[in-house]
C-alpha positions, -999 to 999 in steps of 0.1 A, spaced: 183 -96 109 175 -65 89 182 -32 106 165 1 99 185 24 77 167 57 78 188 71 50 170 48 26 135 60 38 135 87 11 101 85 -5 70 104 7 43 76 9 6 84 16 -13 59 37 -50 57 28 -79 36 39 -116 31 30 -140 46 54 -177 49 56 -188 85 49 -223 97 52 -233 118 23 -259 148 22 -287 124 16 -278 103 47 -266 73 28 -233 56 37 -207 54 10 -171 42 11 -144 67 3 -106 67 4 -93 88 33 -58 99 40 -46 82 71 -10 95 73 19 107 51 52 90 60 87 85 48 95 50 34 112 31 6 94 13 -22 108 -8 -50 95 -34 -75 102 -70 -71 85 -87 -101 58 -84 -127 33 -109 -137 6 -112 -164 -26 -131 -161 -59 -134 -178 -89 -120 -160 -124 -118 -177 -108 -128 -210 -83 -98 -212 -47 -97 -202 -40 -80 -169 -5 -72 -155 4 -69 -119 36 -55 -105 46 -66 -70 64 -42 -48 81 -42 -14 79 -12 9 97 -5 42 83 20 68 88 27 104 67 7 126 29 17 128 0 -3 143 -27 12 119 -15 -5 86 -32 -37 76 -43 -54 45 -72 -30 40 -47 -1 36 -37 14 3 -2 31 -4 -1 60 -28 33 71 -43 39 92 -74 2 91 -82 0 53 -83 -20 33 -58 -7 0 -43 -29 -25 -26 -13 -40 6 -12 -78 5 8 -85 37 24 -65 66 53 -79 86 68 -66 117 106 -73 111 121 -92 139 90 -85 160 109 -55 174 82 -29 166 108 -8 147 102 -15 110 74 -29 88 80 -49 56 50 -44 33 42 -64 3 19 -46 -21 5 -49 -57 0 -23 -84 -25 -32 -110 -14 -15 -142 -43 -23 -166 -72 -15 -143 -88 18 -135 -101 7 -101 -85 -17 -77 
């Protein structure tokens, strides 16, 4: 079982989510809102290239460890060093409510995820 080593939580990670915001005309639009700024660790696992709409896309998969939070799901977005990472899975390590293992993807050839 993996234990929480708080010394390795040395990166400032911003947690964001899409929320419905009403603009000045009364229309509902989706906008990224900051949920929290936390300490965590983030490192790449592998890279992959694939064809999408007849052009090569590259995707880098990362793993992130954070202290346990209930408000992180697959609709969340992690931001670190100006890059956005889309959350693909969230695991409660050991079901102890102490640490989360988050798998996420960074799309390197797309402007919008």
